Gaussian input, Z-matrix of N, CA and C with variables (Angstrom, degrees):
# hf/3-21g

backbone

0 1
 N
 C     1     B1
 C     2     B2     1     A1
 N     3     B3     2     A2     1     D1
 C     4     B4     3     A3     2     D2
 C     5     B5     4     A4     3     D3
 N     6     B6     5     A5     4     D4
 C     7     B7     6     A6     5     D5
 C     8     B8     7     A7     6     D6
 N     9     B9     8     A8     7     D7
 C    10    B10     9     A9     8     D8
 C    11    B11    10    A10     9     D9
 N    12    B12    11    A11    10    D10
 C    13    B13    12    A12    11    D11
 C    14    B14    13    A13    12    D12
 N    15    B15    14    A14    13    D13
 C    16    B16    15    A15    14    D14
 C    17    B17    16    A16    15    D15
 N    18    B18    17    A17    16    D16
 C    19    B19    18    A18    17    D17
 C    20    B20    19    A19    18    D18
 N    21    B21    20    A20    19    D19
 C    22    B22    21    A21    20    D20
 C    23    B23    22    A22    21    D21
 N    24    B24    23    A23    22    D22
 C    25    B25    24    A24    23    D23
 C    26    B26    25    A25    24    D24
 N    27    B27    26    A26    25    D25
 C    28    B28    27    A27    26    D26
 C    29    B29    28    A28    27    D27
 N    30    B30    29    A29    28    D28
 C    31    B31    30    A30    29    D29
 C    32    B32    31    A31    30    D30
 N    33    B33    32    A32    31    D31
 C    34    B34    33    A33    32    D32
 C    35    B35    34    A34    33    D33
 N    36    B36    35    A35    34    D34
 C    37    B37    36    A36    35    D35
 C    38    B38    37    A37    36    D36
 N    39    B39    38    A38    37    D37
 C    40    B40    39    A39    38    D38
 C    41    B41    40    A40    39    D39
 N    42    B42    41    A41    40    D40
 C    43    B43    42    A42    41    D41
 C    44    B44    43    A43    42    D42
 N    45    B45    44    A44    43    D43
 C    46    B46    45    A45    44    D44
 C    47    B47    46    A46    45    D45
 N    48    B48    47    A47    46    D46
 C    49    B49    48    A48    47    D47
 C    50    B50    49    A49    48    D48
 N    51    B51    50    A50    49    D49
 C    52    B52    51    A51    50    D50
 C    53    B53    52    A52    51    D51
 N    54    B54    53    A53    52    D52
 C    55    B55    54    A54    53    D53
 C    56    B56    55    A55    54    D54
 N    57    B57    56    A56    55    D55
 C    58    B58    57    A57    56    D56
 C    59    B59    58    A58    57    D57
 N    60    B60    59    A59    58    D58
 C    61    B61    60    A60    59    D59
 C    62    B62    61    A61    60    D60
 N    63    B63    62    A62    61    D61
 C    64    B64    63    A63    62    D62
 C    65    B65    64    A64    63    D63
 N    66    B66    65    A65    64    D64
 C    67    B67    66    A66    65    D65
 C    68    B68    67    A67    66    D66
 N    69    B69    68    A68    67    D67
 C    70    B70    69    A69    68    D68
 C    71    B71    70    A70    69    D69
 N    72    B72    71    A71    70    D70
 C    73    B73    72    A72    71    D71
 C    74    B74    73    A73    72    D72
 N    75    B75    74    A74    73    D73
 C    76    B76    75    A75    74    D74
 C    77    B77    76    A76    75    D75
 N    78    B78    77    A77    76    D76
 C    79    B79    78    A78    77    D77
 C    80    B80    79    A79    78    D78
 N    81    B81    80    A80    79    D79
 C    82    B82    81    A81    80    D80
 C    83    B83    82    A82    81    D81
 N    84    B84    83    A83    82    D82
 C    85    B85    84    A84    83    D83
 C    86    B86    85    A85    84    D84
 N    87    B87    86    A86    85    D85
 C    88    B88    87    A87    86    D86
 C    89    B89    88    A88    87    D87
 N    90    B90    89    A89    88    D88
 C    91    B91    90    A90    89    D89
 C    92    B92    91    A91    90    D90
 N    93    B93    92    A92    91    D91
 C    94    B94    93    A93    92    D92
 C    95    B95    94    A94    93    D93
 N    96    B96    95    A95    94    D94
 C    97    B97    96    A96    95    D95
 C    98    B98    97    A97    96    D96
 N    99    B99    98    A98    97    D97
 C   100   B100    99    A99    98    D98
 C   101   B101   100   A100    99    D99
 N   102   B102   101   A101   100   D100
 C   103   B103   102   A102   101   D101
 C   104   B104   103   A103   102   D102
 N   105   B105   104   A104   103   D103
 C   106   B106   105   A105   104   D104
 C   107   B107   106   A106   105   D105
 N   108   B108   107   A107   106   D106
 C   109   B109   108   A108   107   D107
 C   110   B110   109   A109   108   D108
 N   111   B111   110   A110   109   D109
 C   112   B112   111   A111   110   D110
 C   113   B113   112   A112   111   D111
 N   114   B114   113   A113   112   D112
 C   115   B115   114   A114   113   D113
 C   116   B116   115   A115   114   D114
 N   117   B117   116   A116   115   D115
 C   118   B118   117   A117   116   D116
 C   119   B119   118   A118   117   D117
 N   120   B120   119   A119   118   D118
 C   121   B121   120   A120   119   D119
 C   122   B122   121   A121   120   D120
 N   123   B123   122   A122   121   D121
 C   124   B124   123   A123   122   D122
 C   125   B125   124   A124   123   D123
 N   126   B126   125   A125   124   D124
 C   127   B127   126   A126   125   D125
 C   128   B128   127   A127   126   D126
 N   129   B129   128   A128   127   D127
 C   130   B130   129   A129   128   D128
 C   131   B131   130   A130   129   D129
 N   132   B132   131   A131   130   D130
 C   133   B133   132   A132   131   D131
 C   134   B134   133   A133   132   D132
 N   135   B135   134   A134   133   D133
 C   136   B136   135   A135   134   D134
 C   137   B137   136   A136   135   D135
 N   138   B138   137   A137   136   D136
 C   139   B139   138   A138   137   D137
 C   140   B140   139   A139   138   D138
 N   141   B141   140   A140   139   D139
 C   142   B142   141   A141   140   D140
 C   143   B143   142   A142   141   D141
 N   144   B144   143   A143   142   D142
 C   145   B145   144   A144   143   D143
 C   146   B146   145   A145   144   D144
 N   147   B147   146   A146   145   D145
 C   148   B148   147   A147   146   D146
 C   149   B149   148   A148   147   D147
 N   150   B150   149   A149   148   D148
 C   151   B151   150   A150   149   D149
 C   152   B152   151   A151   150   D150
 N   153   B153   152   A152   151   D151
 C   154   B154   153   A153   152   D152
 C   155   B155   154   A154   153   D153
 N   156   B156   155   A155   154   D154
 C   157   B157   156   A156   155   D155
 C   158   B158   157   A157   156   D156
 N   159   B159   158   A158   157   D157
 C   160   B160   159   A159   158   D158
 C   161   B161   160   A160   159   D159
 N   162   B162   161   A161   160   D160
 C   163   B163   162   A162   161   D161
 C   164   B164   163   A163   162   D162
 N   165   B165   164   A164   163   D163
 C   166   B166   165   A165   164   D164
 C   167   B167   166   A166   165   D165
 N   168   B168   167   A167   166   D166
 C   169   B169   168   A168   167   D167
 C   170   B170   169   A169   168   D168
 N   171   B171   170   A170   169   D169
 C   172   B172   171   A171   170   D170
 C   173   B173   172   A172   171   D171
 N   174   B174   173   A173   172   D172
 C   175   B175   174   A174   173   D173
 C   176   B176   175   A175   174   D174
 N   177   B177   176   A176   175   D175
 C   178   B178   177   A177   176   D176
 C   179   B179   178   A178   177   D177
 N   180   B180   179   A179   178   D178
 C   181   B181   180   A180   179   D179
 C   182   B182   181   A181   180   D180
 N   183   B183   182   A182   181   D181
 C   184   B184   183   A183   182   D182
 C   185   B185   184   A184   183   D183
 N   186   B186   185   A185   184   D184
 C   187   B187   186   A186   185   D185
 C   188   B188   187   A187   186   D186
 N   189   B189   188   A188   187   D187
 C   190   B190   189   A189   188   D188
 C   191   B191   190   A190   189   D189
 N   192   B192   191   A191   190   D190
 C   193   B193   192   A192   191   D191
 C   194   B194   193   A193   192   D192
 N   195   B195   194   A194   193   D193
 C   196   B196   195   A195   194   D194
 C   197   B197   196   A196   195   D195
 N   198   B198   197   A197   196   D196
 C   199   B199   198   A198   197   D197
 C   200   B200   199   A199   198   D198
 N   201   B201   200   A200   199   D199
 C   202   B202   201   A201   200   D200
 C   203   B203   202   A202   201   D201
 N   204   B204   203   A203   202   D202
 C   205   B205   204   A204   203   D203
 C   206   B206   205   A205   204   D204
 N   207   B207   206   A206   205   D205
 C   208   B208   207   A207   206   D206
 C   209   B209   208   A208   207   D207
 N   210   B210   209   A209   208   D208
 C   211   B211   210   A210   209   D209
 C   212   B212   211   A211   210   D210
 N   213   B213   212   A212   211   D211
 C   214   B214   213   A213   212   D212
 C   215   B215   214   A214   213   D213
 N   216   B216   215   A215   214   D214
 C   217   B217   216   A216   215   D215
 C   218   B218   217   A217   216   D216
 N   219   B219   218   A218   217   D217
 C   220   B220   219   A219   218   D218
 C   221   B221   220   A220   219   D219
 N   222   B222   221   A221   220   D220
 C   223   B223   222   A222   221   D221
 C   224   B224   223   A223   222   D222
 N   225   B225   224   A224   223   D223
 C   226   B226   225   A225   224   D224
 C   227   B227   226   A226   225   D225
 N   228   B228   227   A227   226   D226
 C   229   B229   228   A228   227   D227
 C   230   B230   229   A229   228   D228
 N   231   B231   230   A230   229   D229
 C   232   B232   231   A231   230   D230
 C   233   B233   232   A232   231   D231
 N   234   B234   233   A233   232   D232
 C   235   B235   234   A234   233   D233
 C   236   B236   235   A235   234   D234
 N   237   B237   236   A236   235   D235
 C   238   B238   237   A237   236   D236
 C   239   B239   238   A238   237   D237

   B1=1.4461
   B2=1.5347
   B3=1.3147
   B4=1.4751
   B5=1.5296
   B6=1.3166
   B7=1.4650
   B8=1.5299
   B9=1.3361
   B10=1.4639
   B11=1.5273
   B12=1.3312
   B13=1.4657
   B14=1.5200
   B15=1.3296
   B16=1.4673
   B17=1.5270
   B18=1.3086
   B19=1.4622
   B20=1.5226
   B21=1.3089
   B22=1.4617
   B23=1.5280
   B24=1.3334
   B25=1.4717
   B26=1.5218
   B27=1.3305
   B28=1.4617
   B29=1.5161
   B30=1.3224
   B31=1.4564
   B32=1.5311
   B33=1.3399
   B34=1.4622
   B35=1.5217
   B36=1.3096
   B37=1.4633
   B38=1.5280
   B39=1.3137
   B40=1.4604
   B41=1.5210
   B42=1.3085
   B43=1.4720
   B44=1.5264
   B45=1.3097
   B46=1.4652
   B47=1.5235
   B48=1.3323
   B49=1.4645
   B50=1.5214
   B51=1.3282
   B52=1.4668
   B53=1.5256
   B54=1.3094
   B55=1.4694
   B56=1.5185
   B57=1.3124
   B58=1.4711
   B59=1.5198
   B60=1.3303
   B61=1.4626
   B62=1.5286
   B63=1.3144
   B64=1.4697
   B65=1.5183
   B66=1.3289
   B67=1.4652
   B68=1.5265
   B69=1.3200
   B70=1.4632
   B71=1.5171
   B72=1.3193
   B73=1.4644
   B74=1.5243
   B75=1.3213
   B76=1.4651
   B77=1.5188
   B78=1.3148
   B79=1.4581
   B80=1.5284
   B81=1.3461
   B82=1.4629
   B83=1.5263
   B84=1.3247
   B85=1.4534
   B86=1.5269
   B87=1.3434
   B88=1.4613
   B89=1.5271
   B90=1.3280
   B91=1.4611
   B92=1.5292
   B93=1.3367
   B94=1.4645
   B95=1.5266
   B96=1.3335
   B97=1.4657
   B98=1.5199
   B99=1.3136
   B100=1.4642
   B101=1.5240
   B102=1.3202
   B103=1.4648
   B104=1.5238
   B105=1.3312
   B106=1.4603
   B107=1.5288
   B108=1.3217
   B109=1.4698
   B110=1.5188
   B111=1.3246
   B112=1.4623
   B113=1.5262
   B114=1.3269
   B115=1.4595
   B116=1.5307
   B117=1.3223
   B118=1.4628
   B119=1.5284
   B120=1.3257
   B121=1.4639
   B122=1.5168
   B123=1.3255
   B124=1.4602
   B125=1.5181
   B126=1.3263
   B127=1.4578
   B128=1.5204
   B129=1.3323
   B130=1.4735
   B131=1.5331
   B132=1.3290
   B133=1.4683
   B134=1.5243
   B135=1.3273
   B136=1.4632
   B137=1.5283
   B138=1.3126
   B139=1.4651
   B140=1.5305
   B141=1.3331
   B142=1.4679
   B143=1.5284
   B144=1.3158
   B145=1.4627
   B146=1.5217
   B147=1.3248
   B148=1.4565
   B149=1.5215
   B150=1.3306
   B151=1.4622
   B152=1.5304
   B153=1.3275
   B154=1.4649
   B155=1.5232
   B156=1.3316
   B157=1.4658
   B158=1.5263
   B159=1.3205
   B160=1.4662
   B161=1.5266
   B162=1.3178
   B163=1.4635
   B164=1.5296
   B165=1.3283
   B166=1.4664
   B167=1.5221
   B168=1.3231
   B169=1.4645
   B170=1.5242
   B171=1.3389
   B172=1.4637
   B173=1.5281
   B174=1.3105
   B175=1.4610
   B176=1.5152
   B177=1.3262
   B178=1.4636
   B179=1.5225
   B180=1.3277
   B181=1.4594
   B182=1.5258
   B183=1.3395
   B184=1.4619
   B185=1.5251
   B186=1.3191
   B187=1.4511
   B188=1.5254
   B189=1.3228
   B190=1.4593
   B191=1.5290
   B192=1.3086
   B193=1.4594
   B194=1.5286
   B195=1.3177
   B196=1.4640
   B197=1.5236
   B198=1.3354
   B199=1.4624
   B200=1.5185
   B201=1.3309
   B202=1.4596
   B203=1.5297
   B204=1.3107
   B205=1.4659
   B206=1.5234
   B207=1.3140
   B208=1.4582
   B209=1.5281
   B210=1.3185
   B211=1.4714
   B212=1.5294
   B213=1.3491
   B214=1.4688
   B215=1.5263
   B216=1.3311
   B217=1.4638
   B218=1.5260
   B219=1.3355
   B220=1.4585
   B221=1.5227
   B222=1.3405
   B223=1.4647
   B224=1.5316
   B225=1.3188
   B226=1.4695
   B227=1.5252
   B228=1.3284
   B229=1.4605
   B230=1.5244
   B231=1.3363
   B232=1.4570
   B233=1.5345
   B234=1.3396
   B235=1.4650
   B236=1.5189
   B237=1.3216
   B238=1.4717
   B239=1.4832
   A1=108.25
   A2=117.08
   A3=119.96
   A4=111.84
   A5=115.62
   A6=121.00
   A7=111.37
   A8=117.23
   A9=120.40
   A10=110.94
   A11=116.24
   A12=120.52
   A13=110.51
   A14=116.73
   A15=120.13
   A16=111.11
   A17=116.79
   A18=119.97
   A19=110.91
   A20=116.46
   A21=120.48
   A22=111.29
   A23=116.57
   A24=120.59
   A25=110.90
   A26=116.43
   A27=119.26
   A28=112.44
   A29=118.13
   A30=120.48
   A31=109.88
   A32=116.03
   A33=119.28
   A34=111.66
   A35=116.98
   A36=120.89
   A37=110.29
   A38=116.67
   A39=121.52
   A40=111.42
   A41=117.03
   A42=120.37
   A43=111.04
   A44=117.11
   A45=121.08
   A46=111.11
   A47=116.71
   A48=119.65
   A49=111.95
   A50=118.04
   A51=120.39
   A52=110.44
   A53=116.86
   A54=120.44
   A55=111.39
   A56=116.79
   A57=120.56
   A58=110.63
   A59=116.77
   A60=120.58
   A61=111.33
   A62=117.61
   A63=120.86
   A64=111.01
   A65=117.01
   A66=121.38
   A67=110.79
   A68=116.92
   A69=120.45
   A70=111.37
   A71=116.30
   A72=119.93
   A73=111.38
   A74=115.94
   A75=118.96
   A76=112.08
   A77=116.59
   A78=120.22
   A79=111.06
   A80=117.05
   A81=119.74
   A82=112.01
   A83=117.17
   A84=120.10
   A85=111.64
   A86=117.35
   A87=120.81
   A88=114.13
   A89=117.50
   A90=119.97
   A91=112.13
   A92=118.67
   A93=118.71
   A94=113.32
   A95=117.37
   A96=119.80
   A97=111.01
   A98=117.20
   A99=121.30
   A100=111.06
   A101=116.21
   A102=119.92
   A103=110.14
   A104=117.20
   A105=119.83
   A106=111.57
   A107=117.02
   A108=119.26
   A109=111.81
   A110=116.76
   A111=120.34
   A112=110.39
   A113=116.34
   A114=120.09
   A115=112.01
   A116=117.44
   A117=119.43
   A118=111.71
   A119=118.39
   A120=120.44
   A121=110.56
   A122=117.21
   A123=121.26
   A124=112.07
   A125=116.30
   A126=121.97
   A127=109.19
   A128=117.55
   A129=118.72
   A130=109.78
   A131=115.99
   A132=121.50
   A133=108.63
   A134=115.64
   A135=119.35
   A136=109.50
   A137=114.82
   A138=119.72
   A139=111.34
   A140=116.84
   A141=119.54
   A142=111.42
   A143=116.64
   A144=120.57
   A145=110.49
   A146=117.06
   A147=120.93
   A148=111.23
   A149=117.23
   A150=120.58
   A151=111.26
   A152=117.06
   A153=120.91
   A154=110.50
   A155=116.68
   A156=120.31
   A157=110.94
   A158=117.73
   A159=121.19
   A160=110.71
   A161=117.39
   A162=120.73
   A163=110.51
   A164=116.78
   A165=121.03
   A166=111.17
   A167=116.93
   A168=121.05
   A169=110.86
   A170=116.34
   A171=119.56
   A172=111.46
   A173=116.80
   A174=120.03
   A175=112.39
   A176=117.21
   A177=120.84
   A178=110.84
   A179=117.31
   A180=120.06
   A181=110.80
   A182=116.42
   A183=119.78
   A184=110.59
   A185=117.46
   A186=120.91
   A187=111.50
   A188=117.02
   A189=120.99
   A190=111.03
   A191=117.28
   A192=121.49
   A193=111.01
   A194=116.25
   A195=119.74
   A196=112.01
   A197=116.68
   A198=120.33
   A199=112.14
   A200=117.72
   A201=120.12
   A202=115.12
   A203=118.68
   A204=120.35
   A205=111.99
   A206=115.76
   A207=119.76
   A208=112.71
   A209=117.53
   A210=120.08
   A211=112.46
   A212=119.46
   A213=117.83
   A214=113.09
   A215=116.73
   A216=119.65
   A217=110.75
   A218=116.98
   A219=119.79
   A220=111.64
   A221=116.99
   A222=120.41
   A223=110.75
   A224=116.89
   A225=119.77
   A226=111.62
   A227=116.96
   A228=119.07
   A229=111.38
   A230=116.27
   A231=120.08
   A232=110.52
   A233=115.85
   A234=119.52
   A235=112.70
   A236=116.25
   A237=119.68
   A238=107.88
   D1=133.36
   D2=-179.02
   D3=-64.96
   D4=147.24
   D5=-178.34
   D6=-64.22
   D7=-29.26
   D8=178.76
   D9=-65.72
   D10=-38.07
   D11=178.63
   D12=-66.94
   D13=-44.14
   D14=177.85
   D15=-63.47
   D16=-41.23
   D17=178.80
   D18=-62.62
   D19=-43.07
   D20=177.93
   D21=-63.91
   D22=-41.72
   D23=178.54
   D24=-60.31
   D25=-49.65
   D26=-178.14
   D27=-70.49
   D28=-26.99
   D29=174.86
   D30=-63.39
   D31=-49.71
   D32=-179.79
   D33=-68.32
   D34=-35.34
   D35=176.06
   D36=-61.92
   D37=-42.06
   D38=178.67
   D39=-66.52
   D40=-42.23
   D41=179.35
   D42=-63.70
   D43=-45.86
   D44=-178.99
   D45=-65.41
   D46=-46.92
   D47=-178.87
   D48=-67.65
   D49=-35.87
   D50=176.37
   D51=-65.43
   D52=-38.71
   D53=177.41
   D54=-63.21
   D55=-43.42
   D56=177.92
   D57=-63.23
   D58=-42.80
   D59=-179.97
   D60=-64.45
   D61=-44.07
   D62=178.85
   D63=-65.47
   D64=-44.24
   D65=178.60
   D66=-60.38
   D67=-46.75
   D68=-179.78
   D69=-63.68
   D70=-43.08
   D71=-179.64
   D72=-63.59
   D73=-45.82
   D74=179.16
   D75=-64.16
   D76=-41.53
   D77=-179.22
   D78=-64.85
   D79=-41.82
   D80=178.02
   D81=-71.94
   D82=-25.40
   D83=179.11
   D84=-82.00
   D85=-39.47
   D86=-174.43
   D87=-89.52
   D88=-26.74
   D89=-175.92
   D90=-136.74
   D91=53.88
   D92=-177.85
   D93=-66.97
   D94=-34.31
   D95=179.99
   D96=-67.33
   D97=-40.25
   D98=178.15
   D99=-61.73
   D100=-45.83
   D101=179.83
   D102=-65.25
   D103=-41.32
   D104=179.36
   D105=-62.27
   D106=-41.81
   D107=178.81
   D108=-61.44
   D109=-42.33
   D110=179.06
   D111=-64.37
   D112=-48.12
   D113=-177.10
   D114=-67.36
   D115=-35.74
   D116=-178.90
   D117=-71.45
   D118=-18.80
   D119=173.37
   D120=-73.96
   D121=-33.85
   D122=-178.90
   D123=-85.07
   D124=-40.89
   D125=-175.46
   D126=-129.00
   D127=131.41
   D128=176.10
   D129=-73.10
   D130=103.66
   D131=-174.83
   D132=-139.49
   D133=139.95
   D134=177.72
   D135=-78.85
   D136=163.81
   D137=-178.68
   D138=-65.26
   D139=-39.96
   D140=179.09
   D141=-64.17
   D142=-41.49
   D143=177.97
   D144=-65.37
   D145=-40.00
   D146=177.44
   D147=-60.46
   D148=-44.27
   D149=179.22
   D150=-61.52
   D151=-41.14
   D152=179.04
   D153=-65.45
   D154=-43.93
   D155=179.96
   D156=-64.83
   D157=-42.88
   D158=-179.74
   D159=-64.45
   D160=-43.79
   D161=179.17
   D162=-65.52
   D163=-40.61
   D164=178.29
   D165=-64.89
   D166=-40.61
   D167=177.97
   D168=-59.81
   D169=-48.02
   D170=-179.20
   D171=-64.02
   D172=-40.55
   D173=179.37
   D174=-65.91
   D175=-44.77
   D176=179.62
   D177=-66.58
   D178=-42.76
   D179=179.61
   D180=-62.89
   D181=-41.14
   D182=179.19
   D183=-64.33
   D184=-42.47
   D185=178.85
   D186=-63.19
   D187=-45.92
   D188=178.81
   D189=-65.37
   D190=-37.70
   D191=176.94
   D192=-61.28
   D193=-46.25
   D194=-178.92
   D195=-65.39
   D196=-41.21
   D197=-174.93
   D198=-77.70
   D199=-42.55
   D200=-171.44
   D201=-101.80
   D202=-8.68
   D203=178.26
   D204=-119.11
   D205=-59.10
   D206=-172.66
   D207=-72.13
   D208=-45.18
   D209=-178.41
   D210=-61.80
   D211=-46.97
   D212=177.12
   D213=-63.30
   D214=-37.01
   D215=178.45
   D216=-62.96
   D217=-46.07
   D218=178.80
   D219=-63.99
   D220=-39.01
   D221=178.47
   D222=-63.33
   D223=-40.90
   D224=178.07
   D225=-67.41
   D226=-35.77
   D227=176.12
   D228=-64.08
   D229=-38.63
   D230=179.21
   D231=-67.20
   D232=-39.78
   D233=-179.98
   D234=-68.05
   D235=-34.95
   D236=-176.94
   D237=-79.03

């Protein structure tokens, strides 16, 4: 597979994943009570547990984004 195709793939992967991460972060920052009300209707969860799960989700997603999207894209840019 040509390096240009891989670079383009990882560029779009990085853009999409960064958008999801920013959207999720903003939504959890601006409307945490709204999200908690929705989630507590589906799953019986305390507010403290919800905060831990939400923070863990953002941290794990950010780590996976950096390792599997951004780092390969930057490496391909350096190689090209």
